[in-house]
Every structure is written in structure tokens, then in C-alpha cells.
N, C-alpha and C positions, 0 to 999 in steps of 0.2 A: 541423368546428365545425357547429352546430345555428343556423344563421340566421333561425331563425323565433321564438326564444326573443326575448325583453328582453336586453340585453346589459349588462354590467358590466364596467368598464374598472377595473382597481388599476393604481395605478403607483408602482412602487419608488423613492422620492424621493429617497433617497441615491444610487442607482443614478443617477439621470440626473443628478443636482447634479455630479457626479462626471464625466459623460462631457462635460455642456456646458461644465464647467470648462476643462478641457483643449480642447474642439473649437473653441470660441468666444474669439477674440480678446480680450485684457484690458481691454473696456472699464471706461473709472469714468464718476464722474459728475462734476460741474463740482467738487464738495464731494471729492473723489477717494473715493468709494465704491465699489470694484469690483462691476460689475452684469454679467461676462459669465456667467457661470452662472443666474445670476437670468432674464438675456437667453434664454439656453439652450433653460433650463427654463420658460420662459412662454410662447414658440414653440412647443417640444414639446405644452403643454397646447389652445394655439390647434390645432395641425395633428390633435391626436385630436380634439378637437372637428367639426371641420372633414369632416378623413377618413372618419372610421368613425361621426359622429353616435353615438358610445352612449346608451343610455335611461338609463344610471348611471354614474357615475366617481367615486373616491376616489383619494388619493395617502399612503402611508404611509410616514413617517420612522424611523431609527433614532434612540433615545434616547440620552444622553451615559453613562449607570448602565451598570457592569458587567452582562452577560448571564449568565444559568444556565451558556452555555459557556463562561465565563472562570472559573468555580465548577471546572467539570469540569476543565478545563485550564488549565492557568495562563498558556503560553507562546500563546494563545489569539488571532492577528493579531498577537501581537506585533512580527515584522518589517515591519506593515503599517507606509510611511510618515506621519507626525506631518499629520493637514489641515492643508492652508496656512492659514496668517491671513486671507489674500485669500477663501479661500474659507470661513473658518467664518463672516465678517462678513456673507457673501452669507444665511443661514440663515434668518436672524428677515424676512429680503424673501422669500425663496422663499414660506417660510407663509405672507405678507401678501399673494403675488398668488394664492396657491391660495384664500384666503380668499375674495380680490376676485371670484375668478370663484364665489364660495358653494360651492366643492367640500369636503367633511369630510374632516379630518386623521385619521388613526389612530395614534396609537404608546401603546408600552407598556411602563413600565420592566421592564430583566431579560431585553426580548427583544427579535431583529431587527425589523427591515424586513421582510425577508422573512418567518418566521414570522406577522408580524402578516399577511400580503399570504395566506400560505399557511392560514389560519384563516379570513381572510374568503371566500378564493374558498370554500371548505368549505362557510361557509353559505351564500354567492350558489348553489350548486349545490342545498343543499338545498330554495331557496324558489325553485328552476327556471329560474335564471338561466342565461344563456351567459357567460362569465367568459374577459378576457383578461388577461394582465398584462404589464406593459409593462417588463420590465427587462435588465439584461445581464449578470447574475450566473448561473454554471452551474446554482449548486444549486436554483432553482429550478421547472428544467427535471422535478424527480424528482415533482411535483402535477402536469403536463399528464397529460390523460384527454378523455375524448370530448366532455365539455362545458368542458373548459378546456385554453385553449391559451395563448403566451408570442410575443408580442410583442418581436424581439430590439431592441436599445440598438444593436447593430454593423454591423445589416445593415438598409438602408433597406426596409420594408415588409415583412420577412419572418417567417411564423408560427411558430412552432414548433407542429406537432399531434403526435401522438404516431407517427405516420411520421416525419417529420422529423427526432423523438428519435432515433429507432430507427438514421436513416441517419450521424447524426451520433456514437451513441456504439454501435452496434452492440447495445442493448439496449432494454427496455422503459425509459419513462421512471421506474418505480420503482426500478429498478436504480442511476439516476444515483447516491446514495449509497454503495453498494459499489463503484461503479470509484473515486469519489472517497477512500475509504478507502484505498484500493490506491497510488492515484497521490498524493493529497495535493493541496493547493490552496495555492501560494503566497502567494496574495493574503490568507488566510486565517487564514495561517501551522499548516492543519492539516497535520500532517509526514506521513501516509501510509506508504507503505512504502520505506525506503531501498532505491534503485535500481531502482523501478519505475516505468514511465512509462505513459506516456496508452496506448499499444497494446497491452502486454504487460497492463495493468487490464482495457480494454474486452475481451481475450482469454480472457482466465481467467473473468470474469463472464459473458460470452457459453458459457462448457461448465458452469460452476458453480453461476450463479445469486444466491448471497449468498456475503459471505467467512464466514459461519458455517459453506455448507456445502462451501467452498472448503476449509477447517481439516478439516475431519472428514473428508475425502477426499484429505488430500498425498499420500498412497500413490500415486497418480492423476497425478500433475505428473511429467512425465518427466526437466525440466531440477533437476538435482542441485544446482546455485547457487542457481535460481529458489527448490527447496524450503527451500534455509539459509536465503535470505533473511526468507522468509516467517514460518519458524520462529523467528526471532531476531525479528524482529518482529511477532510476533503481536496485542502490548497495544496497540503503537503503532498497527496495521489496527483494532481495536476501539475503541479511545477516539476514531479517526481518524472512524469509520464513525456516532458517536455526535454528531459535532461537524456531521458535512456532513448528517443528518437536520432535516426542518425541522418546527416546533411544529405541528400542526392545532388545538390548541385551545387557545391564546392566550387568557385571558379576558377579553375586550374585548368593548362593547355594540358590536349593529350593524345602526343600525335604519337598513332600506334606503331610507327614504323621504329622508334627510337625504342619501341619495348621489344620487338621483333629479336629473338634468340640467339645472338651470334655466335661464331666457332668461341672455342675458347683462346685466348692467346695467351700462349706463356709469357711470354715477353713482357706484356702490361702483368698478369697476376704471380708471375715468378718471384718478381719482387717483392712483390707488398709477402707474402707469405714467408720467403726469407727474414724480412724485414722483423717480422713476430715471429720467427724461429717455430714454423709450422714443419717442420721434416718429415710430421706423418702423412699432414694433409698433401704435399707436394705428391709424394707417391702415390696417393690416391689418386692426385688430377690426374697422373699421368694414367692410369688405368681407367680412367672415365673416358679420357680423351680415346683412349683405344677403344672402350665399348659401344662409345658412341662413332666409330668409325670417322673422328676428326684428324685431319692430317694435320702433325705437327707441324707449325710455322718454321723457316731458316733461322737459324739462330743468329743471324746477323743479316742486315736486311742492308743494303747499301744508306746512308742518310744521302748522298747526292748521286745524280746518275750522271755527272761531269759531263751534261751537256753545257756547260758555260753559268745558266743560273739558277733553272726550274729546275725541281726535278719532276718524273711522271708520277703516276697516279699511285706507287705502292709506299710513297713514305711522304712525311709534310713536314721534312727539314733538311733543309741544307747548308751543309758543313764548306765554308768558305774556304779553299785549301790554296787558292793560287791570287796574289796580288790583282791582277787583273780582270776576277772574277769580283775580288771585293770592290773595285773601283767601279766595273759595271753595274754590279747592285747598287752599290751608294749614288749613282744615278739616276738608279729608277725609282731609289728611296725619295729621293729629292723631290720627285714631282708626286709625293702620296700625302693630303692633308691632315693626316692621323697616322702615327703607329703605334706600337705597342714594346716595350725593351723592356727584358726579362736581364738579371743577373745571374750567370749562371755558373754556380760554385765548382770549384775542384773536389774530387773525393774526401780529400782531408781537408776541406773549408779553402778561401781565396788565398792562396797565397798571396805576398802581395805582386798588383801586378799583371797575375797570371789569370783569372778569373776570363771567364767567356762572357761574351754579350748573344741576347738572341735579339731578332729583331722583326716584329711582325707587322706588315704594312695595309694598313684598312682599307679595303677596296674602295677606290675613289672612281670607276669606269676606267681608271688608265691600262688595265689589265694586270697589273699586277694582285697577285693569289691576296686573300682565298678567293677561288674562281666558281664556278655556279655547282661544284658539287658539297661547298663549305668546307674546303679543307683548309685549313689556318697555315697558312706557309712560315716558316720561321725559319730567318737566314741568322746562319748564328758562325758568330766571328772570333776564333782566336784571339789572344791578347796581342800576338802580334800586326793582326790586320784591325783592330779597334780604334786605331787614330785616323783610318780612313773614314771611321762613322762622324771624326770633329764637327764638320759644316751643316753637318744633317743633326747632330745633336746640339748645336749653337743657334740650328734655327729658329728664331723665335717666332714664325708661323706655323710651325708644325707642331699640332698638336703632340703631345706625348703621353702614355699612361705608361705606368708601370706599378710594383709592389713595393713598396719601402723604397719610395723615391731618395730618401734622406741617403739611405745605403748605396745608392745605385750613382748620387750625386758624389758622393766623398769616394766612391772609387774609381767614377772616371776624371775626377780630380788629383787621385794619387797614381796616378802613371807613373810606377817605379818602384811601388811601395815605401812611398813618404807617412807619416802621420799627419802630413799638408798637402797643400798644393804643389805636384812635380813644376820643379822647374821646367821639366822638360815634356815639351807638347800636354800641358795638360787641357780636361775636356772640361768645360761649363755647360751642364745641362740645362737647360732654358726654353722659356716658351711655353704654352699652355700646361700644362702640368696635373693627372689626375694618378692619387694615388689609391689603388685597390683596396689594400692594407687599411687604410686610417677612414674609406667612405666606410667599408664593409664595418668596423668597428664602431663608430657612428651610430648604423643600423642594427650592432650586435648580430652580424651574421657572422656565422661559422666558419670562416676562409678556410680553417685547418681541415676540414673535411674534404677541401681536392689535393692534399699533400698528397702525393706520392714518393716513388724512390728514385724518380726520374722528373729533374729539377724543368726538363724541356716542357714534361705533358701537365706538369704543375701549372706552370704559367700559360700554358695555353688553353686550361679548363677557365683560370679563374681570370682571363682576359674577355670570356666570353659573358661575363657577369656586369663589363659596364655598364650597356644599358639599360639594366635591370636596377644596378645599384645608382644611378644619376634618377632615374625616375623614380625612387624610392627614397632618397633624400627629398625631393621636389614634396612628394606626397608627404612625409613629414615635416617638413617644415626646416631642415637642415640644411639647405643648399646653400644659405648666407654662411651659416657655422660653418662650413665646409669651405666655400669657396673664399671666404673674406680672413677666416681667424687659421683655419687648420692649414692649410694649404700654404699659405703664404708664412706660418711658421716654419716649413719644410726648409725653408731660406735661413732662418734666422738661427735654426736650431744648428743647421751645417756651419754656418758661419763660428758660431760658437765652439762648436766642438772641434771645426780647425784653429780656433784662439788656442784654444788649448786653456792650463793655466800653470805657471810654473812654481817650480816647490823648490824651498834650502834645506838638501840631505843634510847638510852639517846639523840642522837644527833637527831634523829628525833624528838624526844618531844622538845627540844630544840627552833627546828624551828618551827613547829608546833606553839608553844606558841606564838615566835617572829611574825608569819604571819599574826594570831590572832587579836594580838595588830594594826598590819598594816593594816588590813580591816577595823578595827573600827574608825581607823583614818581616810583612807580613806573614809568612808561613811559618816564623819562629814563634811568632804571637800566637796563630790557630794554633800551634802544639801544647803551646802549654797550657792555651784556657784548653784543650781540649785531653790532656795526661798525654799525649802519647801523639807518634807521626805517622801520618796517613796517606795517601793520596788525596790530596782538597779535591781534584777533576772529578774525583769518582762520586757520582749520587748514590751508590749503593754503599760506598764508605763513611759516605759525608752521614747518610741514613742512620746509620747502626751508632754512629758519635750521636747525635743528636739526640735518637730518641730511646736508644735503648742504654748506651752508656751516662749519656744527660740525663733520658726521661723529661724530654721534653714536649709539650704538648704535642702529637701526633695531626699530621695535616692527610688530606688524602692518600689513598694509597693505590702505587703504581706496580707495575713488575718488577722492579728491581727494588721494593719496600716501600717507604713512606716519599712523598713527595718531597723535594727540597728547593724548589720551583721557587721564584725571587717573590711572588705575593707570600708566599710559606716564611722565606725568611723575613722577609720583610715586618712580620706579626711577631714572630719568635723574637728579632732583635728590638724588641720595644721593652721586654724583659732579659735577655741574656747579650752580654757582649761579644759570645763567636758568632753566632749566626750577621751579627753584624760586619765582623771582620771577614766573613767570607763572604758577603756582598761588597767589600772594598776589593778584595782581593778578582772575584768573579768580574769586576769594573774595569779594575788593572789590567788585569790580564785578554781582556777583549780592545780593551784602549790598545794596546801591545802588537796585537795580530789580527786584530781589523784593518786598523791605521798606519802606526807608530813603523809598524816594520813595511807591511804592505806597498805603500804608497812608490816607495823608490824604489821596487821592482816594475811597478806602471809607468815609472815613467820616461818618455822617449830621452836616450841618452842625448841625443845632438841639440834638441830645442832645453832640457831640463822640465820636460811640461808633462802634466797629465792630462789624455784628452778623455775625457767623458764621453759616454753617448746617451744621448736624451733620447726616452720613446714618449711617443705622442697614443701609443695604445696602451700604458703598460697600468691604466687604470680604471675604474669604471665612474668616476669624477669626474673627467676631465685633465686631473690631474699631470703633469707631466713624473716622472720619475728617471730615476739615472744609474748607471752602471758600468760597470769595468773602468775603470771604480765607479763606485754609488759618492758622490760629492754634495748629496741630500742627506748624509745623517753623520758627516762630521759632527762630534759633540759639542754641546752648548750648553749642557745643564751644569756638569760639575767643572768647578776651576782646572780641574787636572784635563780633561776632556777639551777644553777652552785651548788651552796650551798647544794641540795639534796646529788652531788657527796662524799660528807666529808660524809657520813653515811656508804658508801662501803668500808670495808675495809678487807683485810686477814685473813683467817683463824684460821693461828697460828700464834704463839710468831716470832719472827726475822724472818719471811717474810713481804715482801714487794710487789706491784702492778706493774705491766709491763705493759704498753699500746704500741700498733704498730700499725699506721696507715699510708694507703695508701695515699701518698700523688697526692693531683691533678690527679686522677689516670683514671678518665671520662676522662680528656682533653685528656690523655696519648693515651689510647686505640682511640680515636680520632684523633688522627696523625697520628699513627698504623693502622687505618681501612683506612679510606682516602689518605693516604702514600701520603697527604701533605709537599713537601721539606721545607718549611719554616716553619713547626709549628715541623717538628721533629727534624731541626737544633733547634730551641729555645729549643726544652727540651735537646737535647744529649749537648748543650751549658749551662744546667744546670741555666741557669735565670730566672728573674723573670717573670714567661711567660705572670703575669697580665699587668705588665710594658711594657713588650715588647707592648704588644696589643693595651694599650693607646697610646704608641709613634706608632703604625701604621695609627689606626683609627683618633687620634688628628695631627699626622704629624709633631711631636713635638719631638727633641732629648730627653734623658732620664732626664736631667738633669730641664728640663722645665715641666715636667711630677706631675703636682699634688695629693694629696693623693687621692681627688675626682676623678681625674680624673681616677685613677687606679684602685676606686672603680665603676668608672660607667663601664670602659676596662675588669673587672671580673663578673660583672652582664653579659654584653657583652659573654662571653666566656662559660659560662653554661648558657645563654639565647639559643644560637646556636645551641648546646647540647638536649634543650628541645626543641626547634624547636620556641622558640619565635619570634612573630611577630614585627614589629614595634611597631603596637596598645600597645601591652602588654610590650614592652620596654621601652616606653614613657610613659604608668604610674608609671613603675618602677624607670625610672629614672626624671621622673616631667619633661618631653622635650614635644615637640610638635612631634606630628607621622614624619612627613618631617624630624626634626631634627635627629630623632630615626632611620628611613630610612637609613640616611647619615650616621650613624656608620657603621649600617648593612652594607651597601653596602664598605666603608672602606673597611671592616673587611673581606668579598669576594672578594673584590680585590685582596689585600693578602696573602690570603689563599685562592686562588682560586682552589685546589682540593677539600676543604672542600662543597664546594658550588655545585662540580660537585658529589662529597660520595651523598649526600643530593638527587639530581635531581636520580641520579641510585637507589638509595633504594627506591625512590616513584615510579621511573618504577618499580620496579622488585616487589613489594608488592600489585601493581594496577592488574600486570601479574600474579604472584602466590598465591596474599592472605597470604605468609608470608612471614618474614624475619627469618635470623637465625645469632645466636652468632658465635665466632670466633671457638667454639667446638660442632657448628651445632645444639644447643637448638634453638628451633621454639618459634616462636610466630605468632597466626593467627589474620586476621583482616577482619574479614566479613563486617564489616562496612565501608570498605575505601572508597569505592565510593558510600556511601549514597549521596542521593540526599540534605538531611538539612546539610547544610555548619557547623554549629556546630562539631557537630557528625562525618564529613569526616574532621573535622579541625582535633579533637581530635586524630584519628586515625592516621592522616599524621604524626603529633608530635610524639605519642607514636611509631610511625613502624621507623624514624628516630632514636630515642632514644635507641629502644630496643637494636643492637648490641652493641651500646658500654657500659649499665646500665647491661644488660646479662652479658657481656665477663668478664665485672669487676666484678660480681657475682660470676662468673664459678672460674676465678682467685683465690678469696677468699680462695672458697672452698678446689680446690689447696692444697691450701697454710694450710689451716686446715688440712688435711686429713694428710702432709706429716710433719708438727709440733706434730700432735697427738702420731706419730709414736715414733721423736724424743724425747718427751716430759717424757718419759720413763726411759731415761739416767739420768735426773735432777731429785729434790723434785722441781717440779713444777706442775700446774696447768690449764688448760684452760678453761677461767669461763665465756667469754661472748664474742658475736660476735655483733655489733654495726656498719652494712652495712660496711665501709672501715676500720674500727677500729677494731681490736684482744685485748681483755683483758685475762692477766695473774698473777698468784700470785705465789711466787717461794720466796724459803726459800735464803734468802739476800746473805749471803756469796756464792752463786752460781748466782746469778742477772750478774754480769758482763758477768761473759762465755754465758750464756743463751741470754741472748740480740743480742751477734754475729748471734748466731745459729736462732734465730727468723730475725732478718735483713735476712739474707743468704737465708734463705728458701722461704720468702713473696718475697724477690725480684728475686729472679730465680725458681719462681714456675710457668711462664708460659712466652715462649720468644715475646718481642715485640721489633720491630724498634726503640722505642725509650729506654733509661734506665728507669725501675719502681725504685721508688725510697719511705721507707718505714722511717717514722719519729718514734722514738722510745723513750720514756719516762717514767721517775718510780716514784714511791712515794709511802705515809702511806697511804695515802686511794687515791678513784677514782678521784679526786676533783686534787690532786697533783698531778696527769698526766697530766700537762698542759705545 
């Protein structure tokens, strides 16, 4: 390698992450976050910087999407073990550490890190740089040449140049793919030629140069058995070479100046290491800085140069400290067509009304930063100066970008710390809004890789993504979903969270006392059945009672003994009363501790309401999730659980609740998407779909179908949607696997287009790596071709269900947006969304008219080939809406 040239080091991040994960002991932070891969990776970066002093440095990572190789060969990497969860959780921090060193990250959907590295190496060669690739993969050796070498991840300080590659494989680097085409690569499931190992492959390529030349000259291969093997596996050899060849023209930008190795900024990397509890590495950092003669930065760089508004070039943040400065900045911001807004938490979280707001104006040739140097100037407004921004935030002509816009809106409206809009100077964030968090979620972008200990830096980094996100939304046909569904929904959810829902604490108090009495009585019954007193909440003690003392059939073995999980107890309860009582006990304990006793503590003491928080990015199907408290899991299956709903009441006198619930909506979407004529006709006739299915699978007339048969048919109907296997159905219905399979076969015989839909969906997801809803929402399935059967089958079930469940989620979101506009004409409020149900409170005299509006909007929010049906109910509390 030419050492007189400037040096670029390119690190295969995934290769080194795996190496570190298995080489370093399983460190964890005090909070339980695994850090062994991060620690080893960080030490590698430090070692490269210290020992080799590169002029330029970059890291490449794999993306989660399937690559072009998966499309060429469905079984590519099929037998590679699933990445351990402990390693998956460390990748955001690996990237955070990389960025903490100001090292650029390179990745490209559809390509592997090896391809990215090979492309960047080629580009660097053209710029006259000497390149070193840091990797442990064999296939990377194919790009070694007089200007590029490879630093091995497996041998300390060992470099592969052209001669070393020849020593290793007996051929020049460019022939490495040909060797892999014959010998295969178990790690990537490159098949190769059956029966040919490394030694034979090396000998054949040394003799013939390429596999193409080898196959043109098979008559020169002397071993008859080898000729037969090569002939029978020719197709496998050809596809294997395609898989092994690295791409050197990945369409990725490479700004060499961004890769220039900078001085280590202790203020940037130190908080990251402190968060990860890397005390030893912090000491090594100071030693390396000293060894490299890097001057330590000042411990504090003033955020403002007190020049009035703009700082000098030493910083990119201005903290507003005086009212006249706040006014001056606001006047300048008023000229910006677009601004970025960041909610900056205090260290202990946002105290009511005490958080800070950061504003970054987007350049519009008005003289406001960012200037030509590319600095993103953030103006930081402490809580007392935020009211000065009211005219800007409420200006509908100024575009606004933020991360979690709903949280921003709630904060700005709660000036003073209320759980509802403050009566004193609330701010209504309006105008064209763009939520980075939601856009990234739709695109499956990993925003968390930008997390750092500094919220200011986090926001400055993610705001740079806006143009990229907008372009990606357009390329993936998600712009309409984003602009017409997800962003309008922000305001709807904001209104619902502000509205809250009133609870009757007296009802909950009485229910708590009733449940406590039941728990005491159940304990007595359990002790009597067990023949002794024991800790019912202890799985270990319960395991002893059930499996040692009573000698009941044992379930799976776990650390504390044999499992006492719900599925185990349910099976035992069929023949023994004690497990049944344990299940009753657990159900009541969960009801009391999770809902009855908790809800009053979460209630706003001024309004007697609970204000849940809805998440638009909490699921991969598009369904909303609810938290703090989770009001989507209020029990409904048991009578005792339903009693909790009596505590949810309207907030005003002479108001009632209205519940609107989509009827069998997922089955209706199945009919629409599969275009199954029999299923479509069944819904058009508005008959009992479960009765009809029972008639088909049991081959009986309607009058012969029993209630148990209808129940079984209902399980089959919904089981089909969720990809239930014959084994799963047999457990659910207590049948043999053969009988369950017969039910499924009869179902598909009648609804054959449903079976075709499932087959087509599986074909699509294996090819593309994702499926979509009717509105284009995507969900990716990187493990769809996993060699592990359980993982592969889980992905298959989820992929089949996603277009159905995701489309149903999109439907109710559209309905919510339309209802939010219409509700302004009534004395009414939308309170809750629980999957397929919406709950409203309304002034009783207007309720009948409002029911008509609700039903009309919900049933016409989206066109399907089958009628959409909504069940409307009302009552004085949520329980009565049944």
C-alpha cells in the first residue's frame, strides 16, 4: 500500500459489531442495557484512530430491508441465525458512538455494508487515496489491489494485500468470487457446488481462472465424479458467483470532506460514554487525545456571544436571555417561510410549563442562518420567553417541522402546567406541519440512531433528514397517507387527549373493596385445595404444589421449575379445580392492580378525568396504541372486567356516551382484498357470517348448526386472518390436528380466493420483503426467509394479516379525521379509540341526530366491495354501551 498517500479507513460496522458481541463479556449498564458490542466497537474505533492515524474514516452498516441478493436468491442468508435481541438493542448506540466521534455513517437500502464499502473504496481510489477496509468477511478480499488492502478482524494487526490474498486462496483477489461460487459460504447461505470444498475450489480456479472458463472446459477436468458434480450443480455455481460478487457502483453520495477525521470532541463523546457507563474508555480517551497531541476543548463554550442575536462561528446555538433579544429574534423569524421546532426537556423531564423550545429557521435568503458554512443555528427560548413565539407558532403561513408534533402542541397549549389548555396565554401550533417522527415511522427509518445526551444536537441532526424523508415518502407512494391521514390525525388525537375521560372514583372504590373480598375468599379455597398455605403469587411455590405435591402433568421446564403460565394452567384446569381457581385469582389480582386501584391515581384532580396518550408510531400495522394509562386494554371478556367500564362517565350533566363499533371489519377487508365472491356475497346479504361459515365447513343447513358449531366457525374465520395453523386451531377447539385441518380445507374449498390471496401475499413478501395496506402503508419483514421455522412462520402470519389489519386501522383513522371536523357542529366530544370502536360523549338532546352522522361517516370513510357496518350504542356510562 502506498503510505505517502492520504489514508482512508472504511469499517464494516456489522462485521465488527458481531465480532465484539461474541468477543467481549456481556456488559450491561445499571439500567440493564447490554453494551458489550458497543464497548468492543468503540475500542476498535479508538485503536484505529490511535494506531493508524487515518486522514479519513467512515463506517458502513447494513440496512434492515432485503437486498437485491434476496431477490436473486430467496434462500440468501436463510440459515444465518437470527441476530440476538441483546445485539439488536445495541445498534442505535453503535451509531450514536460513531457519530459521537464525528465519523460519517454510510448505508443504502437494498445493498449490504460490503457493497457500500466496495463502492466507497472505488470512489476513494479515484480521488487518489490509499484505502484500508476493516472487516472480517471473506468476500471483501475480492476488491484488494495495489491501492486497497483489508485489515483483518480475526488477526490482530494483519493486513491482506494482493500477495497475502494469493497466499490465502492461491489466486488473485478478483478471483475470490469464483472460489466462493464453488465452495459456497455457509454464513450467507451461498450454496456453491455440493461436494466441493475450499481446497478443490482453489485448485480449479487456479487452473481455469473463472467458473465460466471452467464450464467451457469441463472436458479438461480429469475426475469423472467431479465433472458430474459440476454439471449437476452448474446453475447453483452461477447464482453463487452472482451472490458473491460485490457491487462497486452503489448509488451513494460520498463527500470526502465529511469523512475527514476531526479532533475528538470530548463534549460530544463524553456524555455518550457516561450514559453507557464506559468509565474505562473515558480514561483511554484522555490518553489517546494526549498521545495524538490533540488539545482538549474548553469545558464550556458560551452558547451566545451576547452580540444581540447571532453567535460567532464557535457555536450553533443561541440561548435567549433577555426580552429585547427574544423580541428581535421573533421579528426575524416572522420572515422565515419555514422553521424547525424542538421541545427541549429539562434533565428531569418536562416540568409543567418549564421546558425550553428551540427554533431553527430554514434559510430563505433573508440573512437568517444557516449561513454558507452550513451551520444550523438554533435559538433556544427558556420557558419565560416562549410566549414571544406565539405569533410565529400560530402563523398558518409558516411551515413547521418538529419531532413528535402532538407532544409539542400539548406542551405549548399547557403553558402553566395544566393537563388541559391553559386559560393563560395558550399557544395553538398551526400551519403546514411536518412530523419527523411519523414520517420516519412510515418509512421504517431508525431515528433513534441520532439520539444523544443532548436534545439540541438530536434535533439539529434529525431536522437535516426532512428533505430525504419527503423524497422517500414520494418514492414509496406514502405522501398521500402522510399528508391526508397521519398528519391530520395529529390534531384529532391532540383534541382527544385534551378532552380526557371522566371517571367515578366512588365506583372504583366500591369495586376495589369487592375484588379484595373475592381475593381473600379465593385464597382460602386455593389453600384448601392445595392442602396447605403457600405464596400464590410465587411461580416456584405454585410449581411445587401442582407438580410435586399433586403430581399433575408437567409443562415446559423453566429456571424456577416447571412453567405455571396461563396456557399451562388452562390445560390443567380441564381436569383439576386448583389451576382453575389460580386462573380466577390471577385475573382478579390483575384487574385490581392494573386498573381499579391505578386509575384514580392517574386522574387529574381538577377535572376528575384521565388523559391517555395516543401513539401513532407504536405499532407496525398502523394501529394506534395508548399509554399512561392504556385505555385500550380495559377488560371486556369477563363480567368482572366489564364492571370497570361503569366508572367511565360523561363529564357534564344531561350528556351520554355513544359507542360506535365497526362490525367484523377485518373479515370485510379480507373479502374486499381477496375478492372472494362467496365471501363478498355473504356480506352483501347481511347474514350471519359465522353461521354461513359453519354451514360450509360442517356441510349442514342453517337449522342444523349448533351454537358450538357457530363458535368453532367464528374461530376459524378469525384464525384464517391471523394465519392460524391446523395445530393452533386444534388446540383452540380441542380437536385432533387432522380434524382441524379438515375444517381449514373445507373453508378454503368454499372461499378459494382467500387461499389464493394468502399464496399471492406470501409470494410478494418473499420477493419484495414487505406488504402494503390499501392506502399504501408498508410493513417490512426482514426475517421472512429465516431458516428458523418459528421465526419464519411468525413473519408469514404477520405478513398475511398486515394488509387486513393495517387497512382497518387506516379506515378508522379516516373516519376520526372526518368526525373531528363534523363534531364542531354538535355539543359533543370524541374521547377514546379502542381499535375498531370510537367512544363519544354528547349532549343528550342532540344524541339521535349525532348517531346518524357518526354512522354515515364511519360507514362511508372508505369504499369496499362489501358493505361497511357500524353498531351504534349509547348509555349513561361506558358499561351501558353494550
